[in-house]
C-alpha positions as CSV (number, residue, x, y, z in Angstrom):
1,X,77.6,27.8,3.2
2,X,80.5,29.5,2.4
3,X,83.8,29.5,4.6
4,X,86.7,31.8,4.0
5,X,90.0,32.5,6.0
6,X,91.9,35.9,6.3
7,X,90.2,38.9,7.5
8,X,89.0,40.9,10.7
9,X,88.6,40.1,14.3
10,X,84.6,41.3,14.5
11,X,81.6,40.3,16.5
12,X,78.8,41.4,14.0
13,X,75.6,42.2,16.3
14,X,72.2,42.6,14.8
15,X,73.7,45.0,12.1
16,X,75.6,47.1,14.7
17,X,79.2,46.3,15.0
18,X,81.1,45.5,18.3
19,X,84.7,46.1,18.2
20,X,86.7,43.4,21.0
21,X,89.2,45.0,22.7
22,X,89.0,48.7,21.0
23,X,87.9,52.1,22.1
24,X,84.9,53.8,20.5
25,X,85.9,56.9,19.2
26,X,82.6,57.6,16.8
27,X,79.2,56.0,16.5
28,X,76.3,56.8,14.5
29,X,73.2,54.6,14.5
30,X,71.6,57.5,11.6
31,X,68.7,57.7,13.9
32,X,69.2,61.6,12.5
33,X,72.1,63.3,10.1
34,X,73.4,65.6,12.8
35,X,76.7,64.2,12.7
36,X,77.3,65.1,9.3
37,X,77.4,68.6,7.1
38,X,77.5,68.9,3.2
39,X,81.0,69.8,2.1
40,X,80.6,69.4,-1.9
41,X,77.1,68.8,-3.8
42,X,73.5,69.6,-3.3
43,X,71.9,66.4,-2.5
44,X,68.3,65.0,-1.0
45,X,68.9,63.4,2.2
46,X,66.1,61.4,4.2
47,X,66.6,59.7,7.8
48,X,64.0,56.6,8.2
49,X,64.2,53.6,10.0
50,X,67.9,54.1,11.3
51,X,68.8,54.3,7.7
52,X,70.2,57.8,5.9
53,X,69.6,58.0,2.3
54,X,71.4,60.3,0.1
55,X,70.4,61.0,-3.7
56,X,73.1,63.1,-5.0
57,X,71.9,65.3,-8.1
58,X,73.5,64.3,-11.6
59,X,75.9,67.7,-12.0
60,X,78.0,66.8,-8.9
61,X,78.9,64.4,-6.4
62,X,78.2,64.8,-2.7
63,X,80.9,64.5,-0.1
64,X,79.6,64.5,3.5
65,X,81.7,65.6,6.8
66,X,82.1,64.5,10.6
67,X,84.1,67.6,12.3
68,X,86.3,65.2,14.3
69,X,90.0,64.8,13.0
70,X,91.6,60.9,13.6
71,X,94.9,60.1,13.8
72,X,95.5,56.0,13.7
73,X,92.1,54.4,13.1
74,X,90.0,51.8,11.7
75,X,86.6,53.6,10.0
76,X,83.5,51.0,9.3
77,X,80.3,52.4,7.4
78,X,77.3,49.9,6.4
79,X,76.1,50.8,3.2
80,X,73.7,49.8,0.6
81,X,73.7,50.7,-3.0
82,X,70.5,52.2,-4.3
83,X,71.2,52.9,-7.7
84,X,72.9,51.6,-10.9
85,X,76.0,52.9,-9.3
86,X,78.2,53.3,-12.1
87,X,80.1,56.7,-10.1
88,X,80.7,55.1,-7.3
89,X,79.7,55.3,-3.3
90,X,81.6,55.0,-0.3
91,X,83.5,56.8,2.5
92,X,86.3,59.5,2.9
93,X,88.7,59.9,5.4
94,X,91.4,62.1,6.5
95,X,89.4,65.3,5.2
96,X,90.8,68.8,5.3
97,X,89.5,72.2,5.1
98,X,90.2,72.2,1.7
99,X,88.3,69.2,0.7
100,X,91.7,67.6,0.2
101,X,91.2,63.6,1.2
102,X,91.0,60.0,0.3
103,X,88.1,58.1,-0.8
104,X,87.1,54.8,-1.0
105,X,84.1,53.5,-3.2
106,X,82.2,50.7,-4.3
107,X,81.0,50.2,-7.7
108,X,78.1,47.8,-9.5
109,X,79.5,44.6,-10.7
110,X,81.6,44.0,-7.7
111,X,84.3,46.9,-8.7
112,X,86.0,49.0,-6.2
113,X,88.6,52.3,-6.9
114,X,90.3,54.0,-3.9
115,X,92.5,57.5,-4.5
116,X,93.1,61.1,-3.1
117,X,91.1,64.4,-3.8
118,X,94.2,66.9,-4.4
119,X,93.7,70.3,-4.4
120,X,96.1,72.7,-6.4
121,X,95.1,76.4,-6.4
122,X,91.8,76.7,-6.9
123,X,91.5,73.4,-8.9
124,X,90.2,70.2,-7.4
125,X,90.8,66.7,-8.9
126,X,90.7,63.1,-7.8
127,X,93.9,60.3,-8.5
128,X,93.1,57.0,-8.5
129,X,95.7,55.0,-6.5
130,X,93.7,51.7,-6.6
131,X,90.9,50.4,-8.8
132,X,90.4,46.6,-9.2
133,X,87.4,43.9,-9.2
134,X,87.1,41.8,-5.8
135,X,84.1,39.1,-5.7
136,X,83.3,39.6,-2.2
137,X,81.9,42.7,-2.8
138,X,77.6,42.7,-4.0
139,X,75.9,45.1,-6.2
140,X,73.9,46.2,-2.9
141,X,74.8,45.9,0.8
142,X,78.5,46.3,1.3
143,X,80.7,47.1,4.7
144,X,83.5,49.2,4.1
145,X,86.1,49.2,6.6
146,X,89.2,51.3,5.9
147,X,92.4,50.9,8.7
148,X,95.3,53.8,8.8
149,X,98.4,53.9,10.4
150,X,100.9,56.5,9.0
151,X,101.5,55.9,5.6
152,X,99.7,52.4,5.7
153,X,96.2,52.2,4.9
154,X,94.3,48.6,4.7
155,X,91.2,48.5,2.7
156,X,88.5,45.5,3.4
157,X,84.8,44.9,2.4
158,X,82.6,42.6,4.0
159,X,85.0,41.3,6.3
160,X,87.7,40.7,3.5
161,X,90.9,42.2,2.9
162,X,91.5,43.9,-0.1
163,X,94.5,45.9,-0.4
164,X,97.1,48.0,1.0
165,X,98.3,51.5,-0.3
166,X,101.2,53.4,1.2
167,X,100.4,56.8,1.0
168,X,100.7,60.0,3.3
169,X,99.9,63.0,1.2
170,X,97.3,63.9,3.0
171,X,97.4,64.3,6.8
172,X,95.0,63.6,9.8
173,X,91.8,64.7,9.2
174,X,87.9,64.2,9.2
175,X,85.7,61.1,8.3
176,X,83.0,61.6,5.5
177,X,80.8,59.8,3.0
178,X,80.7,59.9,-0.4
179,X,77.6,59.6,-3.1
180,X,78.6,59.6,-6.8
181,X,76.8,62.1,-9.2
182,X,73.1,60.8,-10.0
183,X,73.4,57.9,-7.5
184,X,71.7,56.8,-4.7
185,X,72.8,55.0,-1.2
186,X,71.9,54.6,2.3
187,X,74.0,54.3,5.3
188,X,72.5,52.5,8.5
189,X,76.0,52.2,10.9
190,X,79.4,54.0,11.0
191,X,81.9,53.9,13.8
192,X,85.5,54.7,14.2
193,X,87.9,52.7,16.8
194,X,91.4,53.2,17.8
195,X,92.6,50.2,16.8
196,X,94.2,49.2,13.6
197,X,94.1,46.1,11.5
198,X,96.5,44.4,9.7
199,X,95.5,43.1,6.4
200,X,95.7,39.4,5.2
201,X,94.7,38.1,2.0
202,X,91.9,34.9,2.2
203,X,94.0,31.3,1.5
204,X,91.0,29.3,1.7
205,X,87.3,29.3,0.3
206,X,85.0,26.9,-0.2
207,X,81.5,26.8,-1.0
208,X,78.7,23.7,-1.0
209,X,75.9,26.1,-2.5
210,X,73.7,25.5,-0.1
211,X,73.3,29.2,0.1
212,X,71.7,30.7,-3.3
213,X,73.2,34.0,-3.2
214,X,76.6,33.0,-4.3
215,X,78.6,35.4,-2.0
216,X,82.0,35.1,-2.7
217,X,81.6,34.8,-6.6
218,X,82.0,37.2,-9.7
219,X,80.8,36.4,-13.1
220,X,83.9,37.3,-15.0
221,X,82.0,36.5,-18.5
222,X,79.0,34.9,-20.2
223,X,75.2,34.6,-19.6
224,X,72.6,32.2,-19.4
225,X,71.7,30.2,-16.0
226,X,74.3,30.7,-13.5
227,X,72.4,30.1,-10.2
228,X,73.2,28.1,-6.7
229,X,69.9,25.8,-6.3
230,X,69.4,22.7,-4.3
231,X,72.8,22.5,-3.3
232,X,74.7,22.9,-6.4
233,X,76.0,25.6,-8.8
234,X,73.7,25.2,-12.0
235,X,75.3,26.8,-15.1
236,X,74.0,26.8,-18.7
237,X,75.6,29.3,-20.7
238,X,73.8,30.7,-23.8
239,X,76.0,32.1,-26.6
240,X,79.0,33.0,-24.6
241,X,81.4,30.6,-22.2
242,X,80.5,31.1,-18.6
243,X,83.9,32.1,-16.1
244,X,82.9,32.4,-12.8
245,X,85.6,33.0,-10.0
246,X,86.7,33.7,-6.5
247,X,89.0,36.0,-5.3
248,X,91.9,35.0,-2.8
249,X,95.8,34.3,-2.2
250,X,95.6,31.0,-3.7
251,X,99.0,30.6,-5.5
252,X,100.4,27.1,-4.7
253,X,97.0,25.9,-3.2
254,X,94.9,22.9,-4.4
255,X,91.3,23.1,-5.3
256,X,88.4,20.7,-6.0
257,X,85.4,20.5,-7.2
258,X,82.5,18.0,-8.0
259,X,81.3,18.5,-11.6
260,X,78.3,16.2,-13.1
261,X,77.6,16.7,-16.9
262,X,73.6,17.2,-17.0
263,X,73.0,17.7,-21.1
264,X,74.4,19.2,-24.0
265,X,77.4,18.5,-26.6
266,X,79.5,16.0,-25.2
267,X,82.8,17.1,-27.0
268,X,82.6,20.6,-25.1
269,X,84.5,21.4,-22.1
270,X,84.0,22.4,-18.4
271,X,85.8,22.3,-15.1
272,X,88.1,24.4,-13.3
273,X,90.0,27.7,-13.9
274,X,93.0,29.6,-12.0
275,X,93.0,33.3,-13.1
276,X,96.3,35.8,-12.4
277,X,94.3,39.3,-12.8
278,X,96.3,42.3,-13.2
279,X,95.4,45.8,-11.8
280,X,95.8,46.9,-15.3
281,X,92.4,44.4,-15.7
282,X,94.6,42.1,-18.0
283,X,94.0,38.4,-17.5
284,X,96.2,35.3,-17.4
285,X,94.3,32.1,-17.6
286,X,95.4,28.4,-16.5
287,X,92.6,25.8,-17.2
288,X,91.8,21.9,-16.0
289,X,88.7,20.9,-18.4
290,X,86.8,17.4,-19.1
291,X,84.0,16.2,-21.4
292,X,81.2,13.8,-21.3
293,X,83.2,12.3,-24.2
294,X,85.4,11.3,-21.1
295,X,88.4,13.3,-22.3
296,X,90.7,16.1,-20.6
297,X,93.1,18.7,-21.1
298,X,95.4,21.1,-19.3
299,X,96.5,24.2,-20.8
300,X,96.9,28.0,-20.4
301,X,96.0,31.3,-22.6
302,X,99.7,31.1,-23.5
303,X,100.5,27.7,-24.1
304,X,98.3,25.1,-26.4
305,X,96.8,21.7,-24.5
306,X,95.8,18.4,-26.4
307,X,92.7,16.7,-25.6
308,X,93.4,13.3,-24.4
309,X,91.2,10.2,-23.6
310,X,91.4,8.8,-20.0
311,X,89.4,5.6,-19.0
312,X,89.0,6.9,-15.5
313,X,86.8,10.1,-16.3
314,X,83.1,8.9,-16.4
315,X,82.0,12.0,-18.0
316,X,78.9,12.1,-16.1
317,X,79.7,12.8,-12.6
318,X,83.5,13.0,-11.6
319,X,85.5,14.8,-9.1
320,X,88.6,17.2,-10.0
321,X,91.4,17.8,-7.8
322,X,94.6,20.2,-8.7
323,X,96.9,19.7,-5.8
324,X,99.7,22.2,-4.6
325,X,102.4,20.7,-6.8
326,X,99.8,20.8,-9.8
327,X,99.3,17.0,-10.1
328,X,96.0,17.2,-11.9
329,X,93.4,13.9,-10.5
330,X,90.4,12.9,-11.7
331,X,88.3,10.2,-9.5
332,X,91.5,9.5,-7.5
333,X,93.7,9.0,-10.8
334,X,96.5,10.8,-11.4
335,X,96.6,12.4,-15.1
336,X,99.6,13.1,-17.1
337,X,100.4,16.7,-18.0
338,X,103.7,18.5,-18.1
339,X,102.2,22.2,-19.4
340,X,101.7,23.7,-15.5
341,X,104.7,24.0,-12.9
342,X,105.3,24.7,-9.7
343,X,104.9,28.4,-8.5
344,X,102.6,29.6,-10.9
345,X,101.2,33.1,-10.0
346,X,97.4,33.6,-9.8
347,X,94.9,35.4,-7.4
348,X,91.5,33.9,-8.5
349,X,90.3,30.8,-9.2
350,X,86.7,29.2,-10.2
351,X,84.7,27.3,-12.9
352,X,84.3,27.3,-16.7
353,X,81.3,25.9,-18.8
354,X,81.4,26.2,-22.6
355,X,78.2,27.5,-24.3
356,X,75.8,24.6,-25.2
357,X,76.4,22.6,-22.0
358,X,74.0,22.3,-19.2
359,X,76.7,21.6,-15.8
360,X,76.5,21.2,-12.1
361,X,79.0,22.0,-9.8
362,X,79.2,20.9,-6.2
363,X,81.6,21.1,-3.0
364,X,84.1,23.5,-4.4
365,X,86.9,24.5,-2.6
366,X,90.4,26.2,-3.4
367,X,93.7,26.7,-1.0
368,X,94.9,25.0,1.9
369,X,92.6,25.2,5.2
370,X,94.9,25.5,7.6
371,X,92.7,27.6,10.3
372,X,89.5,27.9,11.7
373,X,87.1,29.3,8.7
374,X,85.2,32.5,9.3
375,X,81.8,33.9,8.3
376,X,82.3,36.4,5.9
377,X,79.2,38.4,5.8
378,X,77.0,39.6,8.6
379,X,74.2,37.1,9.8
380,X,71.1,39.0,10.5
381,X,68.8,38.2,13.4
382,X,65.9,36.2,12.6
383,X,63.7,38.3,15.0
384,X,62.8,41.5,15.3
385,X,65.2,44.1,16.9
386,X,66.0,43.5,20.4
387,X,65.8,46.3,23.5
388,X,69.1,47.6,24.3
389,X,68.8,46.3,27.8
390,X,68.5,42.6,26.8
391,X,71.7,43.1,24.6
392,X,73.8,44.7,27.3
393,X,73.0,42.9,30.4
394,X,71.1,39.7,31.9
395,X,71.5,36.0,32.0
396,X,70.8,33.6,29.0
397,X,72.0,30.7,27.3
398,X,74.5,30.6,24.0
399,X,73.8,27.5,21.4
400,X,75.7,26.8,18.5
401,X,73.6,26.1,15.1
402,X,73.5,22.4,16.1
403,X,71.6,23.2,19.2
404,X,74.0,22.3,21.5
405,X,74.4,24.3,25.0
406,X,78.2,25.9,24.5
407,X,77.6,28.3,27.3
408,X,75.8,30.5,29.8
409,X,76.3,34.1,31.1
410,X,74.9,36.2,34.0
411,X,75.7,39.7,33.1
412,X,75.8,40.1,29.3
413,X,77.2,37.5,26.7
414,X,79.7,39.7,25.0
415,X,82.6,38.5,27.4
416,X,81.7,34.8,27.0
417,X,81.7,35.0,22.9
418,X,85.0,36.3,23.1
419,X,85.9,32.7,24.2
420,X,84.3,30.8,21.4
421,X,85.2,29.8,18.3
422,X,84.1,31.4,14.7
423,X,80.7,30.8,13.4
424,X,77.1,31.7,14.4
425,X,75.5,31.3,17.5
426,X,72.1,31.6,19.0
427,X,71.7,33.7,22.2
428,X,68.7,33.0,24.5
429,X,67.7,35.4,26.9
430,X,64.6,35.0,29.1
431,X,62.6,37.9,29.9
432,X,59.3,37.9,31.5
433,X,58.0,34.5,30.4
434,X,59.4,35.0,26.7
435,X,62.5,34.6,25.3
436,X,64.5,36.8,23.2
437,X,66.5,35.0,20.5
438,X,69.6,36.7,19.3
439,X,71.7,35.4,16.2
440,X,75.3,36.3,16.4
441,X,78.3,35.7,14.3
442,X,82.1,35.5,15.8
443,X,84.8,36.3,13.1
444,X,88.2,35.3,14.2
445,X,91.6,36.9,12.4
446,X,94.3,34.5,11.3
C-alpha cells in the first residue's frame, strides 16, 4: 500500500469524477463521440462500453476539438494508452480556430511533455515547454488534469502534481484530445469544472509493498527481477545495477527502509539513493549503501567515499535511516560521515542494488509525514456498475476498510463523504433485499 501527501481534492466515483464545491461546465462519459470533431488527421474511431478509442494514422497526429470556449478551469480526462506510445497521447486546451493551442501528453516509460502549437503564416509547429519523467505516471491508464488561471497552468497526473508553467501566448479557447501519429488511445471520461487547483509537490511517500503494481515507482536503469511480492520488493539485477526511484519534493527530509540480503557476492553494495533530476535529464546522485560483509559507504557522484566496516550492521536484515540533517543510521546506531551536508537539493529517492545480488526491501518511506496521506490512484468498484439512482439518492451505511461503521445517510452519500478523512470506504445501499456495495476513495488536499 502506498501513501503520498500533496495533490488534489477529488472524490473518485467508479471511474467517474465528482468535484466537490465546483460547478461542472462540461462532461462526457463517451457513450458516443458527438462532443468531438476532428481538427487534424484522419483517425479511425470507435465507441464501445463507455470508451472512445482513437487510432491515429501513421502520417499525422490526430487532434479532436470540442467547440465550447473556457477561460479559468480545470480539465480532467481519463485515458488509456493502447499502443507503444512513443509519440505521446493526451489533451489540448485553449484551442483556436487556426489550431494554435496548448497540449499535454504522456508517453511510455513514465515520461510526459507539455507545449504549445504555434501558427506562423501557413506553418504550424510545436514548441515544447516542459519535458520530464515522473514515477506516478503509468504505461497504460492515466488521469490527466490541467488547471488554468490566467497565465498559470498547473499539470497533474493520477492526482499527483507535476509542475506549473507560466505562459499566456494562447488565449481562451476550446478543449481537445490528442493521439500521436501511429498511436492508439482510449478515453472513458472527460470533464471541465470552473474551479482552479494550485499544485503542491509531494513531500511524503511510503510503500509497504503489499500491492504488486509498484505505482509511484520508476525504473531508472537496470534489468532482471524487480517486483513487489509477498509484502517485499524483490530486486535481483542481471548485467547492470538496478536503480528504482519515486519523485517528490523530498529535500531535507528523512528516508528509511528495511533491507535484507538474500544471495550473491557479499562485497557488492545495496541501499538508498537520492537523485537530483534536472529538466535537461542530467542526474546528480547521492548514496547510502551497505553490504553483506557488514560495511557501509556514503558518497555522491561528485565525491568519493570510503568503505567502512561497522559491527552494528548485520549484513543480513538491516534498517537504514537517513535523517533530515543527513545523519546516517543503521539498526539504531549513527554512523560516521562527513561527505553530506544539510541543504542538498534532490527531487527523487529510491533504492539501489548491484548486479550479482538478490536483495529484498520493505517499509520504504521518504519525506516528512506532516498530514493525512492520500490515495493517488482511483480505487475501482469491486462490483458491477451501479445504477445512477443508487448513486444519487437513497439511504445506507458507510464503512471503512476495517469494517467499522463511520456514517449513515438518507438522501445520498456524497455530502457524508465530504466530512470523512482521506482514504477508501465501502458504501452499502439496500435495494429490494439486495445490498449494492460501492467502493469510493476520498482524497484531501494539503
